[in-house]
C-alpha positions in Angstrom: 62.1 3.9 -54.1 59.5 2.7 -56.4 56.5 4.4 -56.8 53.4 3.6 -55.6 49.7 3.4 -57.0 46.4 2.8 -55.4 44.0 2.1 -58.3 41.0 2.1 -56.1 41.6 5.5 -54.4 39.4 8.5 -55.2 42.1 10.3 -55.7 44.2 8.6 -57.9 45.7 10.6 -61.1 43.9 14.2 -60.0 46.7 14.9 -57.5 49.3 15.7 -60.0 50.8 19.3 -58.5 53.3 19.6 -55.6 54.5 23.3 -54.4 57.5 23.4 -52.3 58.1 26.4 -49.5 61.2 26.3 -47.6 63.6 28.2 -46.1 66.3 26.3 -47.4 67.4 29.2 -50.2 68.5 28.0 -53.6 72.7 27.9 -53.0 72.6 24.8 -51.7 71.8 21.5 -52.7 68.6 21.0 -50.5 65.5 21.8 -52.7 67.1 19.7 -55.4 67.4 16.8 -53.4 63.3 16.8 -52.0 63.0 17.4 -55.7 64.8 14.1 -57.0 63.1 12.5 -54.0 59.5 13.2 -55.8 60.5 12.8 -58.9 62.1 9.2 -58.1 58.6 8.1 -56.9 56.4 9.8 -59.2 58.3 11.5 -62.5 54.6 12.8 -63.6 54.3 14.7 -60.8 54.2 18.8 -61.4 56.8 20.9 -59.4 55.9 24.7 -58.3 58.3 26.2 -56.4 56.6 28.9 -54.1 59.5 30.5 -52.5 62.4 29.2 -51.2 63.4 32.3 -49.9 61.8 32.4 -46.2 63.9 34.0 -43.5 65.9 31.3 -41.7 63.9 29.5 -39.1 60.9 31.7 -39.5 57.5 29.6 -38.9 55.4 33.0 -39.1 56.8 34.1 -42.3 56.3 31.1 -43.9 52.7 30.4 -42.8 52.2 33.8 -43.7 53.3 33.1 -47.2 51.7 29.8 -47.8 48.2 31.5 -46.8 48.2 33.7 -49.2 49.2 31.5 -52.0 47.8 28.5 -51.7 44.1 29.2 -53.3 45.7 30.3 -57.0 47.0 26.3 -57.1 44.3 23.5 -58.5 42.4 22.0 -56.1 43.9 19.0 -54.5 47.2 20.4 -54.7 49.7 19.0 -52.4 51.0 21.9 -50.6 54.6 20.7 -49.0 56.2 23.5 -46.6 59.2 22.8 -44.7 60.5 25.6 -41.9 61.5 23.3 -39.3 63.8 24.4 -36.7 62.6 21.9 -34.5 63.8 19.0 -37.0 64.4 15.7 -35.2 62.9 16.7 -31.7 59.6 15.4 -30.4 57.0 17.6 -33.0 54.9 15.6 -35.3 55.2 15.4 -39.2 51.3 15.9 -40.4 49.2 16.0 -43.0 46.5 17.9 -43.1 43.3 17.2 -45.4 41.4 20.3 -45.8 38.4 20.5 -48.1 40.5 21.6 -51.0 43.9 20.6 -50.7 46.4 19.1 -48.8 49.3 20.2 -46.6 52.4 18.4 -45.3 54.9 19.4 -43.0 56.0 19.9 -39.8 53.2 19.9 -36.7 54.4 23.8 -35.9 52.1 26.1 -36.9 53.7 26.5 -40.3 50.7 24.4 -42.3 47.9 26.3 -40.2 46.7 29.2 -41.4 46.2 28.1 -44.8 44.7 25.0 -43.4 42.6 26.7 -41.0 41.1 29.1 -43.7 39.9 26.1 -45.9 38.3 24.5 -43.6 41.0 20.9 -42.3 38.9 17.9 -42.4 41.7 14.9 -41.3 44.5 15.6 -39.3 47.1 12.5 -40.1 50.5 11.8 -38.4 53.2 10.8 -40.5 53.8 7.5 -38.8 53.7 4.4 -41.5 57.7 4.4 -42.2 57.3 2.4 -45.4 56.7 5.8 -47.2 59.9 7.5 -45.8 63.1 7.0 -47.5 64.8 3.8 -46.1 67.4 5.7 -44.2 65.8 9.1 -42.6 68.3 11.7 -41.0 67.7 13.9 -37.9 68.3 16.8 -39.3 66.5 16.7 -43.2 62.8 15.3 -42.4 62.2 17.9 -46.0 64.0 15.2 -48.2 63.7 11.7 -46.0 59.9 12.4 -44.8 57.8 15.2 -46.1 59.0 14.7 -49.9 58.2 10.9 -50.1 55.4 11.6 -48.6 54.2 14.4 -50.7 55.2 11.9 -53.6 53.2 9.1 -52.7 49.6 11.4 -52.5 50.8 12.6 -55.9 50.8 9.4 -56.9 47.3 8.3 -55.8 48.2 6.9 -52.0 45.1 7.6 -49.7 46.1 9.5 -46.9 44.9 7.0 -44.5 47.4 4.7 -45.3 50.5 7.3 -44.1 49.4 7.1 -40.7 47.1 7.7 -37.8 44.6 10.4 -37.6 44.8 12.7 -34.1 42.3 15.5 -33.3 44.5 18.3 -32.2 47.7 20.1 -34.5 49.2 23.2 -33.5 47.6 26.6 -34.6 49.9 29.8 -35.1 48.5 32.8 -33.5 49.2 36.2 -35.9 46.9 38.3 -33.3 43.4 40.0 -34.1 42.9 43.5 -34.8 40.9 44.9 -31.5 39.2 48.3 -30.6 41.4 50.3 -28.2 40.1 53.2 -27.0 38.2 54.1 -29.8 40.9 53.6 -32.0 41.9 49.8 -34.2 44.7 48.4 -33.1 46.5 46.3 -35.5 49.9 45.0 -36.3 52.7 44.2 -38.4 52.0 40.5 -40.2 54.3 40.3 -42.9 57.2 42.4 -44.9 57.7 41.4 -47.9 60.7 41.8 -50.3 60.2 45.3 -51.5 59.6 46.8 -47.7 55.8 46.7 -48.2 54.9 46.4 -44.4 51.6 44.1 -44.6 49.1 44.4 -41.4 46.9 42.0 -40.1 43.8 44.8 -40.3 41.8 43.1 -43.4 39.7 45.1 -46.1 36.8 44.1 -44.4 37.8 45.0 -40.6 39.0 48.3 -41.9 35.6 49.2 -43.4 33.7 47.8 -40.6 35.4 50.1 -38.2 35.5 53.2 -40.3 32.3 53.1 -42.1 33.2 55.4 -45.3 34.8 57.8 -42.7 37.9 59.4 -43.2 41.3 57.3 -41.3 44.4 58.4 -39.9 47.0 55.3 -39.6 49.3 55.6 -37.4 52.8 53.5 -37.5 56.1 54.7 -35.6 56.1 58.1 -35.5 54.9 58.6 -38.6 51.1 59.5 -39.5 49.4 59.3 -42.6 46.4 60.5 -43.4 43.8 58.2 -45.8 44.2 55.4 -48.2 45.5 55.5 -51.7 44.2 53.2 -54.7 47.7 52.4 -56.1 51.0 53.8 -56.2 50.8 56.6 -58.6 48.5 58.7 -56.7 51.8 59.7 -54.2 55.1 61.0 -55.6 58.1 58.8 -55.3 59.6 58.5 -51.9 56.8 59.3 -50.2 54.5 57.0 -47.6 51.1 55.3 -48.4 48.7 53.3 -47.1 46.5 50.9 -49.6 44.7 47.7 -49.4 47.0 45.3 -51.1 46.8 42.4 -53.1 45.7 40.2 -50.5 42.8 42.3 -49.1 45.1 43.7 -46.0 46.1 47.3 -44.9 49.8 47.8 -46.0 52.0 50.6 -45.9 54.6 51.4 -48.5 56.6 53.8 -50.4 56.2 54.8 -53.8 59.5 53.3 -55.5 61.1 53.2 -52.1 61.5 50.8 -48.9 58.9 51.3 -46.3 60.3 49.0 -43.6 64.0 50.9 -43.7 62.2 54.6 -43.9 60.3 53.3 -40.5 62.0 51.0 -39.1 59.4 48.5 -38.6 59.4 44.7 -37.6 57.2 41.7 -37.5 54.2 42.6 -34.5 54.8 46.4 -34.2 51.7 47.8 -34.0 49.2 50.0 -36.0 46.7 52.2 -35.1 44.1 53.3 -37.4 41.9 56.1 -35.9 38.6 57.9 -37.3 39.8 61.3 -39.1 37.8 64.5 -37.0 
């Protein structure tokens, strides 16, 4: 497919970076196929892999990863994400144009956490098939729909040419911490490759609750007293709580796996109580 340009677009030659986030893994040809399509349309595009190891079909995990990394990229980066258990169904392919970025992928909530944080300016259903590959598989929209759309965006095509604007899009709800009988109750929103348990309790929310008072954190059948500044403050194999790099409360084990120790899962409750 020949690369398209639009000399009057205000985006021309500004959108050169495309990131990729999928649950495809790296064993098969899927990721390489997407990259091949993108480079065939815009050979000058810079491709950056965020991750291809999202747990299969786990929209929540993909959304969380995307929301925690998108701001590290230059403005006008195109974030292409595909975790798409509903591929080929009635779910829409969409482009979310935000204050600083572009998000391309299925309308199943995958893009919503990041896009909402950055502020959605336009929502476009990708309906202009002239920007797809000539033959579209019902099982591989990553290659046949989303990859060429991202490539054309990176080559300067205005978003408005890619489809029609709509007002609504699917928003993922990971829940908010809440007060229950004087405690602050949150939940596990992510478990990383090291087994670190990330909660949905932000540093700001926790500070507002504790107001410099010492706290006790209850998770599963264990309790952890106070926050640490880093892993070095405890012994090897010991549980600790700290504010992680994403500014959320995390539960970890020094040089160990907190998820295995606590047998925790996504959405498990985490209760925080003021120490008396």
